[in-house]
PyMOL CGO cylinders between C-alpha atoms (Angstrom):
from pymol import cmd
from pymol.cgo import CYLINDER

trace = [
    CYLINDER, 97.68, 99.29, 135.05, 100.02, 96.76, 133.93, 0.3, 1, 1, 1, 1, 1, 1,
    CYLINDER, 100.02, 96.76, 133.93, 99.87, 96.04, 130.04, 0.3, 1, 1, 1, 1, 1, 1,
    CYLINDER, 99.87, 96.04, 130.04, 99.38, 92.18, 129.61, 0.3, 1, 1, 1, 1, 1, 1,
    CYLINDER, 99.38, 92.18, 129.61, 102.16, 90.20, 127.63, 0.3, 1, 1, 1, 1, 1, 1,
    CYLINDER, 102.16, 90.20, 127.63, 101.27, 89.25, 124.18, 0.3, 1, 1, 1, 1, 1, 1,
    CYLINDER, 101.27, 89.25, 124.18, 103.55, 86.99, 122.14, 0.3, 1, 1, 1, 1, 1, 1,
    CYLINDER, 103.55, 86.99, 122.14, 103.93, 87.87, 118.42, 0.3, 1, 1, 1, 1, 1, 1,
    CYLINDER, 103.93, 87.87, 118.42, 101.57, 86.13, 116.24, 0.3, 1, 1, 1, 1, 1, 1,
    CYLINDER, 101.57, 86.13, 116.24, 103.41, 84.56, 113.08, 0.3, 1, 1, 1, 1, 1, 1,
    CYLINDER, 103.41, 84.56, 113.08, 101.69, 82.35, 110.37, 0.3, 1, 1, 1, 1, 1, 1,
    CYLINDER, 101.69, 82.35, 110.37, 103.33, 79.85, 108.22, 0.3, 1, 1, 1, 1, 1, 1,
    CYLINDER, 103.33, 79.85, 108.22, 101.72, 78.87, 105.06, 0.3, 1, 1, 1, 1, 1, 1,
    CYLINDER, 101.72, 78.87, 105.06, 102.29, 77.78, 101.46, 0.3, 1, 1, 1, 1, 1, 1,
    CYLINDER, 102.29, 77.78, 101.46, 100.66, 75.30, 98.86, 0.3, 1, 1, 1, 1, 1, 1,
    CYLINDER, 100.66, 75.30, 98.86, 100.10, 71.87, 99.41, 0.3, 1, 1, 1, 1, 1, 1,
    CYLINDER, 100.10, 71.87, 99.41, 103.46, 70.08, 99.23, 0.3, 1, 1, 1, 1, 1, 1,
    CYLINDER, 103.46, 70.08, 99.23, 105.40, 73.17, 99.01, 0.3, 1, 1, 1, 1, 1, 1,
    CYLINDER, 105.40, 73.17, 99.01, 107.66, 72.53, 101.82, 0.3, 1, 1, 1, 1, 1, 1,
    CYLINDER, 107.66, 72.53, 101.82, 105.71, 73.99, 104.85, 0.3, 1, 1, 1, 1, 1, 1,
    CYLINDER, 105.71, 73.99, 104.85, 106.24, 70.91, 107.08, 0.3, 1, 1, 1, 1, 1, 1,
    CYLINDER, 106.24, 70.91, 107.08, 110.24, 71.11, 106.44, 0.3, 1, 1, 1, 1, 1, 1,
    CYLINDER, 110.24, 71.11, 106.44, 110.31, 74.70, 107.23, 0.3, 1, 1, 1, 1, 1, 1,
    CYLINDER, 110.31, 74.70, 107.23, 108.00, 74.31, 110.55, 0.3, 1, 1, 1, 1, 1, 1,
    CYLINDER, 108.00, 74.31, 110.55, 110.22, 71.34, 111.71, 0.3, 1, 1, 1, 1, 1, 1,
    CYLINDER, 110.22, 71.34, 111.71, 113.41, 73.33, 111.17, 0.3, 1, 1, 1, 1, 1, 1,
    CYLINDER, 113.41, 73.33, 111.17, 111.92, 76.37, 113.25, 0.3, 1, 1, 1, 1, 1, 1,
    CYLINDER, 111.92, 76.37, 113.25, 110.93, 73.95, 115.95, 0.3, 1, 1, 1, 1, 1, 1,
    CYLINDER, 110.93, 73.95, 115.95, 114.61, 72.56, 116.01, 0.3, 1, 1, 1, 1, 1, 1,
    CYLINDER, 114.61, 72.56, 116.01, 115.72, 76.21, 116.34, 0.3, 1, 1, 1, 1, 1, 1,
    CYLINDER, 115.72, 76.21, 116.34, 113.63, 76.68, 119.52, 0.3, 1, 1, 1, 1, 1, 1,
    CYLINDER, 113.63, 76.68, 119.52, 110.53, 78.14, 118.01, 0.3, 1, 1, 1, 1, 1, 1,
    CYLINDER, 110.53, 78.14, 118.01, 106.99, 77.24, 119.53, 0.3, 1, 1, 1, 1, 1, 1,
    CYLINDER, 106.99, 77.24, 119.53, 104.80, 76.09, 116.75, 0.3, 1, 1, 1, 1, 1, 1,
    CYLINDER, 104.80, 76.09, 116.75, 101.69, 74.62, 116.27, 0.3, 1, 1, 1, 1, 1, 1,
    CYLINDER, 101.69, 74.62, 116.27, 100.22, 72.49, 113.20, 0.3, 1, 1, 1, 1, 1, 1,
    CYLINDER, 100.22, 72.49, 113.20, 96.70, 73.19, 111.88, 0.3, 1, 1, 1, 1, 1, 1,
    CYLINDER, 96.70, 73.19, 111.88, 96.70, 70.02, 109.81, 0.3, 1, 1, 1, 1, 1, 1,
    CYLINDER, 96.70, 70.02, 109.81, 97.21, 68.01, 113.10, 0.3, 1, 1, 1, 1, 1, 1,
    CYLINDER, 97.21, 68.01, 113.10, 94.50, 70.12, 114.80, 0.3, 1, 1, 1, 1, 1, 1,
    CYLINDER, 94.50, 70.12, 114.80, 92.05, 69.29, 111.98, 0.3, 1, 1, 1, 1, 1, 1,
    CYLINDER, 92.05, 69.29, 111.98, 92.74, 65.51, 112.60, 0.3, 1, 1, 1, 1, 1, 1,
    CYLINDER, 92.74, 65.51, 112.60, 92.20, 66.18, 116.14, 0.3, 1, 1, 1, 1, 1, 1,
    CYLINDER, 92.20, 66.18, 116.14, 88.79, 67.91, 115.39, 0.3, 1, 1, 1, 1, 1, 1,
    CYLINDER, 88.79, 67.91, 115.39, 87.44, 64.51, 113.75, 0.3, 1, 1, 1, 1, 1, 1,
    CYLINDER, 87.44, 64.51, 113.75, 89.05, 61.92, 116.06, 0.3, 1, 1, 1, 1, 1, 1,
    CYLINDER, 89.05, 61.92, 116.06, 87.20, 59.24, 117.34, 0.3, 1, 1, 1, 1, 1, 1,
    CYLINDER, 87.20, 59.24, 117.34, 84.90, 60.11, 120.16, 0.3, 1, 1, 1, 1, 1, 1,
    CYLINDER, 84.90, 60.11, 120.16, 84.66, 63.82, 119.06, 0.3, 1, 1, 1, 1, 1, 1,
    CYLINDER, 84.66, 63.82, 119.06, 81.42, 65.53, 118.24, 0.3, 1, 1, 1, 1, 1, 1,
    CYLINDER, 81.42, 65.53, 118.24, 83.31, 66.60, 114.87, 0.3, 1, 1, 1, 1, 1, 1,
    CYLINDER, 83.31, 66.60, 114.87, 83.45, 63.08, 113.59, 0.3, 1, 1, 1, 1, 1, 1,
    CYLINDER, 83.45, 63.08, 113.59, 79.84, 62.38, 114.45, 0.3, 1, 1, 1, 1, 1, 1,
    CYLINDER, 79.84, 62.38, 114.45, 78.96, 65.40, 112.47, 0.3, 1, 1, 1, 1, 1, 1,
    CYLINDER, 78.96, 65.40, 112.47, 81.25, 64.52, 109.53, 0.3, 1, 1, 1, 1, 1, 1,
    CYLINDER, 81.25, 64.52, 109.53, 79.60, 61.03, 109.39, 0.3, 1, 1, 1, 1, 1, 1,
    CYLINDER, 79.60, 61.03, 109.39, 76.25, 62.54, 109.37, 0.3, 1, 1, 1, 1, 1, 1,
    CYLINDER, 76.25, 62.54, 109.37, 77.35, 64.61, 106.51, 0.3, 1, 1, 1, 1, 1, 1,
    CYLINDER, 77.35, 64.61, 106.51, 79.32, 62.34, 104.44, 0.3, 1, 1, 1, 1, 1, 1,
    CYLINDER, 79.32, 62.34, 104.44, 78.25, 58.87, 105.72, 0.3, 1, 1, 1, 1, 1, 1,
    CYLINDER, 78.25, 58.87, 105.72, 80.16, 56.16, 107.26, 0.3, 1, 1, 1, 1, 1, 1,
    CYLINDER, 80.16, 56.16, 107.26, 81.98, 55.08, 104.14, 0.3, 1, 1, 1, 1, 1, 1,
    CYLINDER, 81.98, 55.08, 104.14, 84.70, 57.58, 104.83, 0.3, 1, 1, 1, 1, 1, 1,
    CYLINDER, 84.70, 57.58, 104.83, 85.67, 55.85, 107.87, 0.3, 1, 1, 1, 1, 1, 1,
    CYLINDER, 85.67, 55.85, 107.87, 88.54, 53.18, 108.11, 0.3, 1, 1, 1, 1, 1, 1,
    CYLINDER, 88.54, 53.18, 108.11, 87.72, 49.90, 109.94, 0.3, 1, 1, 1, 1, 1, 1,
    CYLINDER, 87.72, 49.90, 109.94, 89.14, 51.36, 113.25, 0.3, 1, 1, 1, 1, 1, 1,
    CYLINDER, 89.14, 51.36, 113.25, 86.77, 54.13, 113.13, 0.3, 1, 1, 1, 1, 1, 1,
    CYLINDER, 86.77, 54.13, 113.13, 89.29, 56.90, 112.14, 0.3, 1, 1, 1, 1, 1, 1,
    CYLINDER, 89.29, 56.90, 112.14, 88.63, 59.10, 109.12, 0.3, 1, 1, 1, 1, 1, 1,
    CYLINDER, 88.63, 59.10, 109.12, 90.06, 57.48, 105.99, 0.3, 1, 1, 1, 1, 1, 1,
    CYLINDER, 90.06, 57.48, 105.99, 91.53, 60.77, 104.72, 0.3, 1, 1, 1, 1, 1, 1,
    CYLINDER, 91.53, 60.77, 104.72, 92.00, 59.37, 101.10, 0.3, 1, 1, 1, 1, 1, 1,
    CYLINDER, 92.00, 59.37, 101.10, 88.28, 58.44, 100.79, 0.3, 1, 1, 1, 1, 1, 1,
    CYLINDER, 88.28, 58.44, 100.79, 87.35, 61.91, 102.09, 0.3, 1, 1, 1, 1, 1, 1,
    CYLINDER, 87.35, 61.91, 102.09, 89.74, 63.62, 99.83, 0.3, 1, 1, 1, 1, 1, 1,
    CYLINDER, 89.74, 63.62, 99.83, 88.33, 62.05, 96.81, 0.3, 1, 1, 1, 1, 1, 1,
    CYLINDER, 88.33, 62.05, 96.81, 84.99, 63.46, 97.70, 0.3, 1, 1, 1, 1, 1, 1,
    CYLINDER, 84.99, 63.46, 97.70, 85.81, 66.93, 98.65, 0.3, 1, 1, 1, 1, 1, 1,
    CYLINDER, 85.81, 66.93, 98.65, 88.34, 67.67, 96.01, 0.3, 1, 1, 1, 1, 1, 1,
    CYLINDER, 88.34, 67.67, 96.01, 85.74, 66.54, 93.50, 0.3, 1, 1, 1, 1, 1, 1,
    CYLINDER, 85.74, 66.54, 93.50, 82.88, 68.65, 94.91, 0.3, 1, 1, 1, 1, 1, 1,
    CYLINDER, 82.88, 68.65, 94.91, 83.42, 72.36, 95.99, 0.3, 1, 1, 1, 1, 1, 1,
    CYLINDER, 83.42, 72.36, 95.99, 80.06, 72.31, 98.13, 0.3, 1, 1, 1, 1, 1, 1,
    CYLINDER, 80.06, 72.31, 98.13, 81.36, 69.08, 100.18, 0.3, 1, 1, 1, 1, 1, 1,
    CYLINDER, 81.36, 69.08, 100.18, 84.82, 70.80, 100.59, 0.3, 1, 1, 1, 1, 1, 1,
    CYLINDER, 84.82, 70.80, 100.59, 83.07, 73.98, 102.11, 0.3, 1, 1, 1, 1, 1, 1,
    CYLINDER, 83.07, 73.98, 102.11, 81.00, 71.39, 104.39, 0.3, 1, 1, 1, 1, 1, 1,
    CYLINDER, 81.00, 71.39, 104.39, 83.85, 69.84, 105.69, 0.3, 1, 1, 1, 1, 1, 1,
    CYLINDER, 83.85, 69.84, 105.69, 85.73, 73.21, 106.42, 0.3, 1, 1, 1, 1, 1, 1,
    CYLINDER, 85.73, 73.21, 106.42, 82.53, 74.30, 108.18, 0.3, 1, 1, 1, 1, 1, 1,
    CYLINDER, 82.53, 74.30, 108.18, 83.01, 71.21, 110.56, 0.3, 1, 1, 1, 1, 1, 1,
    CYLINDER, 83.01, 71.21, 110.56, 86.58, 71.22, 111.02, 0.3, 1, 1, 1, 1, 1, 1,
    CYLINDER, 86.58, 71.22, 111.02, 87.82, 75.01, 110.92, 0.3, 1, 1, 1, 1, 1, 1,
    CYLINDER, 87.82, 75.01, 110.92, 86.15, 76.45, 114.01, 0.3, 1, 1, 1, 1, 1, 1,
    CYLINDER, 86.15, 76.45, 114.01, 87.80, 73.86, 116.23, 0.3, 1, 1, 1, 1, 1, 1,
    CYLINDER, 87.80, 73.86, 116.23, 91.12, 74.50, 114.60, 0.3, 1, 1, 1, 1, 1, 1,
    CYLINDER, 91.12, 74.50, 114.60, 90.68, 78.31, 115.00, 0.3, 1, 1, 1, 1, 1, 1,
    CYLINDER, 90.68, 78.31, 115.00, 89.77, 77.77, 118.72, 0.3, 1, 1, 1, 1, 1, 1,
    CYLINDER, 89.77, 77.77, 118.72, 92.68, 75.61, 119.32, 0.3, 1, 1, 1, 1, 1, 1,
    CYLINDER, 92.68, 75.61, 119.32, 95.19, 77.89, 117.78, 0.3, 1, 1, 1, 1, 1, 1,
    CYLINDER, 95.19, 77.89, 117.78, 93.70, 80.97, 119.52, 0.3, 1, 1, 1, 1, 1, 1,
    CYLINDER, 93.70, 80.97, 119.52, 93.93, 78.98, 122.87, 0.3, 1, 1, 1, 1, 1, 1,
    CYLINDER, 93.93, 78.98, 122.87, 97.38, 77.96, 122.15, 0.3, 1, 1, 1, 1, 1, 1,
    CYLINDER, 97.38, 77.96, 122.15, 98.67, 81.59, 121.62, 0.3, 1, 1, 1, 1, 1, 1,
    CYLINDER, 98.67, 81.59, 121.62, 96.94, 82.67, 124.89, 0.3, 1, 1, 1, 1, 1, 1,
    CYLINDER, 96.94, 82.67, 124.89, 99.01, 80.17, 126.71, 0.3, 1, 1, 1, 1, 1, 1,
    CYLINDER, 99.01, 80.17, 126.71, 102.11, 81.47, 124.95, 0.3, 1, 1, 1, 1, 1, 1,
    CYLINDER, 102.11, 81.47, 124.95, 101.00, 84.86, 126.19, 0.3, 1, 1, 1, 1, 1, 1,
    CYLINDER, 101.00, 84.86, 126.19, 100.52, 83.45, 129.75, 0.3, 1, 1, 1, 1, 1, 1,
    CYLINDER, 100.52, 83.45, 129.75, 104.09, 81.64, 129.83, 0.3, 1, 1, 1, 1, 1, 1,
    CYLINDER, 104.09, 81.64, 129.83, 105.80, 84.89, 128.56, 0.3, 1, 1, 1, 1, 1, 1,
    CYLINDER, 105.80, 84.89, 128.56, 106.62, 83.67, 125.19, 0.3, 1, 1, 1, 1, 1, 1,
    CYLINDER, 106.62, 83.67, 125.19, 108.33, 86.17, 122.72, 0.3, 1, 1, 1, 1, 1, 1,
    CYLINDER, 108.33, 86.17, 122.72, 106.42, 84.58, 119.45, 0.3, 1, 1, 1, 1, 1, 1,
    CYLINDER, 106.42, 84.58, 119.45, 104.63, 81.52, 118.39, 0.3, 1, 1, 1, 1, 1, 1,
    CYLINDER, 104.63, 81.52, 118.39, 104.55, 80.15, 114.75, 0.3, 1, 1, 1, 1, 1, 1,
    CYLINDER, 104.55, 80.15, 114.75, 101.13, 78.52, 113.62, 0.3, 1, 1, 1, 1, 1, 1,
    CYLINDER, 101.13, 78.52, 113.62, 101.15, 76.42, 110.35, 0.3, 1, 1, 1, 1, 1, 1,
    CYLINDER, 101.15, 76.42, 110.35, 97.92, 76.97, 108.53, 0.3, 1, 1, 1, 1, 1, 1,
    CYLINDER, 97.92, 76.97, 108.53, 97.60, 75.62, 105.06, 0.3, 1, 1, 1, 1, 1, 1,
    CYLINDER, 97.60, 75.62, 105.06, 94.60, 77.66, 104.09, 0.3, 1, 1, 1, 1, 1, 1,
    CYLINDER, 94.60, 77.66, 104.09, 95.62, 80.93, 105.79, 0.3, 1, 1, 1, 1, 1, 1,
    CYLINDER, 95.62, 80.93, 105.79, 94.67, 82.99, 102.99, 0.3, 1, 1, 1, 1, 1, 1,
    CYLINDER, 94.67, 82.99, 102.99, 91.71, 81.01, 101.81, 0.3, 1, 1, 1, 1, 1, 1,
    CYLINDER, 91.71, 81.01, 101.81, 90.17, 81.47, 105.28, 0.3, 1, 1, 1, 1, 1, 1,
    CYLINDER, 90.17, 81.47, 105.28, 91.04, 85.11, 105.95, 0.3, 1, 1, 1, 1, 1, 1,
    CYLINDER, 91.04, 85.11, 105.95, 93.16, 84.13, 108.73, 0.3, 1, 1, 1, 1, 1, 1,
    CYLINDER, 93.16, 84.13, 108.73, 95.96, 86.32, 107.79, 0.3, 1, 1, 1, 1, 1, 1,
    CYLINDER, 95.96, 86.32, 107.79, 94.49, 89.28, 109.43, 0.3, 1, 1, 1, 1, 1, 1,
    CYLINDER, 94.49, 89.28, 109.43, 95.15, 87.75, 112.72, 0.3, 1, 1, 1, 1, 1, 1,
    CYLINDER, 95.15, 87.75, 112.72, 98.84, 87.49, 112.18, 0.3, 1, 1, 1, 1, 1, 1,
    CYLINDER, 98.84, 87.49, 112.18, 101.47, 90.33, 112.20, 0.3, 1, 1, 1, 1, 1, 1,
    CYLINDER, 101.47, 90.33, 112.20, 103.91, 88.33, 110.19, 0.3, 1, 1, 1, 1, 1, 1,
    CYLINDER, 103.91, 88.33, 110.19, 103.40, 85.74, 107.26, 0.3, 1, 1, 1, 1, 1, 1,
    CYLINDER, 103.40, 85.74, 107.26, 105.94, 83.18, 106.15, 0.3, 1, 1, 1, 1, 1, 1,
    CYLINDER, 105.94, 83.18, 106.15, 105.13, 81.66, 102.82, 0.3, 1, 1, 1, 1, 1, 1,
    CYLINDER, 105.13, 81.66, 102.82, 106.77, 78.33, 101.75, 0.3, 1, 1, 1, 1, 1, 1,
    CYLINDER, 106.77, 78.33, 101.75, 107.16, 78.01, 97.93, 0.3, 1, 1, 1, 1, 1, 1,
    CYLINDER, 107.16, 78.01, 97.93, 108.44, 75.85, 95.08, 0.3, 1, 1, 1, 1, 1, 1,
    CYLINDER, 108.44, 75.85, 95.08, 108.19, 75.57, 91.34, 0.3, 1, 1, 1, 1, 1, 1,
    CYLINDER, 108.19, 75.57, 91.34, 104.88, 74.13, 90.24, 0.3, 1, 1, 1, 1, 1, 1,
    CYLINDER, 104.88, 74.13, 90.24, 106.62, 71.23, 88.62, 0.3, 1, 1, 1, 1, 1, 1,
    CYLINDER, 106.62, 71.23, 88.62, 108.17, 70.54, 91.72, 0.3, 1, 1, 1, 1, 1, 1,
    CYLINDER, 108.17, 70.54, 91.72, 105.08, 70.83, 93.59, 0.3, 1, 1, 1, 1, 1, 1,
    CYLINDER, 105.08, 70.83, 93.59, 103.02, 68.64, 91.40, 0.3, 1, 1, 1, 1, 1, 1,
    CYLINDER, 103.02, 68.64, 91.40, 106.14, 65.77, 91.66, 0.3, 1, 1, 1, 1, 1, 1,
    CYLINDER, 106.14, 65.77, 91.66, 106.02, 66.00, 95.18, 0.3, 1, 1, 1, 1, 1, 1,
    CYLINDER, 106.02, 66.00, 95.18, 102.35, 65.58, 95.65, 0.3, 1, 1, 1, 1, 1, 1,
    CYLINDER, 102.35, 65.58, 95.65, 101.92, 62.77, 93.35, 0.3, 1, 1, 1, 1, 1, 1,
    CYLINDER, 101.92, 62.77, 93.35, 104.90, 60.88, 95.15, 0.3, 1, 1, 1, 1, 1, 1,
    CYLINDER, 104.90, 60.88, 95.15, 103.87, 61.83, 98.52, 0.3, 1, 1, 1, 1, 1, 1,
    CYLINDER, 103.87, 61.83, 98.52, 100.14, 61.05, 98.43, 0.3, 1, 1, 1, 1, 1, 1,
    CYLINDER, 100.14, 61.05, 98.43, 100.36, 58.39, 95.53, 0.3, 1, 1, 1, 1, 1, 1,
    CYLINDER, 100.36, 58.39, 95.53, 97.82, 60.33, 93.31, 0.3, 1, 1, 1, 1, 1, 1,
    CYLINDER, 97.82, 60.33, 93.31, 97.53, 60.47, 89.42, 0.3, 1, 1, 1, 1, 1, 1,
    CYLINDER, 97.53, 60.47, 89.42, 98.39, 63.77, 87.81, 0.3, 1, 1, 1, 1, 1, 1,
    CYLINDER, 98.39, 63.77, 87.81, 94.81, 64.61, 87.45, 0.3, 1, 1, 1, 1, 1, 1,
    CYLINDER, 94.81, 64.61, 87.45, 94.21, 64.19, 90.99, 0.3, 1, 1, 1, 1, 1, 1,
    CYLINDER, 94.21, 64.19, 90.99, 97.10, 66.04, 91.96, 0.3, 1, 1, 1, 1, 1, 1,
    CYLINDER, 97.10, 66.04, 91.96, 96.30, 69.08, 89.83, 0.3, 1, 1, 1, 1, 1, 1,
    CYLINDER, 96.30, 69.08, 89.83, 92.84, 69.17, 91.30, 0.3, 1, 1, 1, 1, 1, 1,
    CYLINDER, 92.84, 69.17, 91.30, 94.17, 69.55, 94.85, 0.3, 1, 1, 1, 1, 1, 1,
    CYLINDER, 94.17, 69.55, 94.85, 96.47, 72.24, 93.85, 0.3, 1, 1, 1, 1, 1, 1,
    CYLINDER, 96.47, 72.24, 93.85, 93.59, 74.18, 92.08, 0.3, 1, 1, 1, 1, 1, 1,
    CYLINDER, 93.59, 74.18, 92.08, 91.62, 73.93, 95.28, 0.3, 1, 1, 1, 1, 1, 1,
    CYLINDER, 91.62, 73.93, 95.28, 93.80, 76.43, 96.93, 0.3, 1, 1, 1, 1, 1, 1,
    CYLINDER, 93.80, 76.43, 96.93, 94.90, 80.07, 96.14, 0.3, 1, 1, 1, 1, 1, 1,
    CYLINDER, 94.90, 80.07, 96.14, 97.62, 80.12, 93.61, 0.3, 1, 1, 1, 1, 1, 1,
    CYLINDER, 97.62, 80.12, 93.61, 101.12, 79.93, 95.30, 0.3, 1, 1, 1, 1, 1, 1,
    CYLINDER, 101.12, 79.93, 95.30, 102.19, 83.13, 93.32, 0.3, 1, 1, 1, 1, 1, 1,
    CYLINDER, 102.19, 83.13, 93.32, 99.25, 85.02, 95.17, 0.3, 1, 1, 1, 1, 1, 1,
    CYLINDER, 99.25, 85.02, 95.17, 100.37, 83.74, 98.34, 0.3, 1, 1, 1, 1, 1, 1,
    CYLINDER, 100.37, 83.74, 98.34, 104.03, 84.64, 97.99, 0.3, 1, 1, 1, 1, 1, 1,
    CYLINDER, 104.03, 84.64, 97.99, 102.99, 88.27, 96.88, 0.3, 1, 1, 1, 1, 1, 1,
    CYLINDER, 102.99, 88.27, 96.88, 101.08, 88.84, 99.97, 0.3, 1, 1, 1, 1, 1, 1,
    CYLINDER, 101.08, 88.84, 99.97, 103.74, 87.32, 102.26, 0.3, 1, 1, 1, 1, 1, 1,
    CYLINDER, 103.74, 87.32, 102.26, 106.16, 89.13, 104.58, 0.3, 1, 1, 1, 1, 1, 1,
    CYLINDER, 106.16, 89.13, 104.58, 109.01, 86.34, 104.04, 0.3, 1, 1, 1, 1, 1, 1,
    CYLINDER, 109.01, 86.34, 104.04, 109.23, 83.86, 101.12, 0.3, 1, 1, 1, 1, 1, 1,
    CYLINDER, 109.23, 83.86, 101.12, 111.34, 80.64, 101.87, 0.3, 1, 1, 1, 1, 1, 1,
    CYLINDER, 111.34, 80.64, 101.87, 111.90, 78.83, 98.29, 0.3, 1, 1, 1, 1, 1, 1,
    CYLINDER, 111.90, 78.83, 98.29, 112.23, 74.89, 99.09, 0.3, 1, 1, 1, 1, 1, 1,
    CYLINDER, 112.23, 74.89, 99.09, 113.31, 73.85, 95.45, 0.3, 1, 1, 1, 1, 1, 1,
    CYLINDER, 113.31, 73.85, 95.45, 117.11, 73.96, 96.58, 0.3, 1, 1, 1, 1, 1, 1,
    CYLINDER, 117.11, 73.96, 96.58, 118.78, 71.43, 98.77, 0.3, 1, 1, 1, 1, 1, 1,
    CYLINDER, 118.78, 71.43, 98.77, 117.96, 70.64, 102.43, 0.3, 1, 1, 1, 1, 1, 1,
    CYLINDER, 117.96, 70.64, 102.43, 121.06, 72.51, 103.54, 0.3, 1, 1, 1, 1, 1, 1,
    CYLINDER, 121.06, 72.51, 103.54, 120.33, 75.56, 101.32, 0.3, 1, 1, 1, 1, 1, 1,
    CYLINDER, 120.33, 75.56, 101.32, 116.78, 75.57, 102.67, 0.3, 1, 1, 1, 1, 1, 1,
    CYLINDER, 116.78, 75.57, 102.67, 117.91, 75.07, 106.35, 0.3, 1, 1, 1, 1, 1, 1,
    CYLINDER, 117.91, 75.07, 106.35, 120.21, 78.18, 105.66, 0.3, 1, 1, 1, 1, 1, 1,
    CYLINDER, 120.21, 78.18, 105.66, 117.41, 80.34, 104.53, 0.3, 1, 1, 1, 1, 1, 1,
    CYLINDER, 117.41, 80.34, 104.53, 115.37, 79.24, 107.63, 0.3, 1, 1, 1, 1, 1, 1,
    CYLINDER, 115.37, 79.24, 107.63, 118.10, 79.63, 109.96, 0.3, 1, 1, 1, 1, 1, 1,
    CYLINDER, 118.10, 79.63, 109.96, 118.55, 83.24, 108.81, 0.3, 1, 1, 1, 1, 1, 1,
    CYLINDER, 118.55, 83.24, 108.81, 114.97, 84.01, 109.07, 0.3, 1, 1, 1, 1, 1, 1,
    CYLINDER, 114.97, 84.01, 109.07, 114.85, 82.43, 112.66, 0.3, 1, 1, 1, 1, 1, 1,
    CYLINDER, 114.85, 82.43, 112.66, 117.87, 84.78, 113.57, 0.3, 1, 1, 1, 1, 1, 1,
    CYLINDER, 117.87, 84.78, 113.57, 115.72, 87.88, 112.34, 0.3, 1, 1, 1, 1, 1, 1,
    CYLINDER, 115.72, 87.88, 112.34, 112.64, 86.90, 114.15, 0.3, 1, 1, 1, 1, 1, 1,
    CYLINDER, 112.64, 86.90, 114.15, 114.32, 86.00, 117.37, 0.3, 1, 1, 1, 1, 1, 1,
    CYLINDER, 114.32, 86.00, 117.37, 116.08, 89.21, 117.43, 0.3, 1, 1, 1, 1, 1, 1,
    CYLINDER, 116.08, 89.21, 117.43, 113.39, 91.52, 116.46, 0.3, 1, 1, 1, 1, 1, 1,
]
cmd.load_cgo(trace, "trace")
């Protein structure tokens, strides 16, 4: 019996605003097949989906924008102030995201791909790290993370700290990683680190 091909399962994670998106973008530029759990989460509650219907039943139509899409800022204010609300949202979104990622890896297997990299922000928080053979963690100094998050999302310091506190400490994620990419440095330095990682992954 011929053994079926299986692409290597690699995960990319980190903390909110620690540079995951840049690392994933660079890996994709270098030729890696990547998928973004954040985009899948948005797709799971897009207009017309059962996920959006369930979300509105739980949180009310007040979390919608005039065009019928989810107002992520309004929803964030609710879930980051209420742990139960956050778990309820995760129960709506995470199953769809997990299925989409699993299906994507199966498509890579069928295509004979060598590896795939899934960007999953809550990898450790959801226990999904057990599904991957290699984990990359993007990190930066706490002060940098706070500054980036406040600037990127227009948050107050209190709001930004609230969002950071909702995730596993970045130090714990880094401790459990197979590879840590520090994103405090210049784009050029970060890219060199990612390029080196890609050479290692592509040749192993």
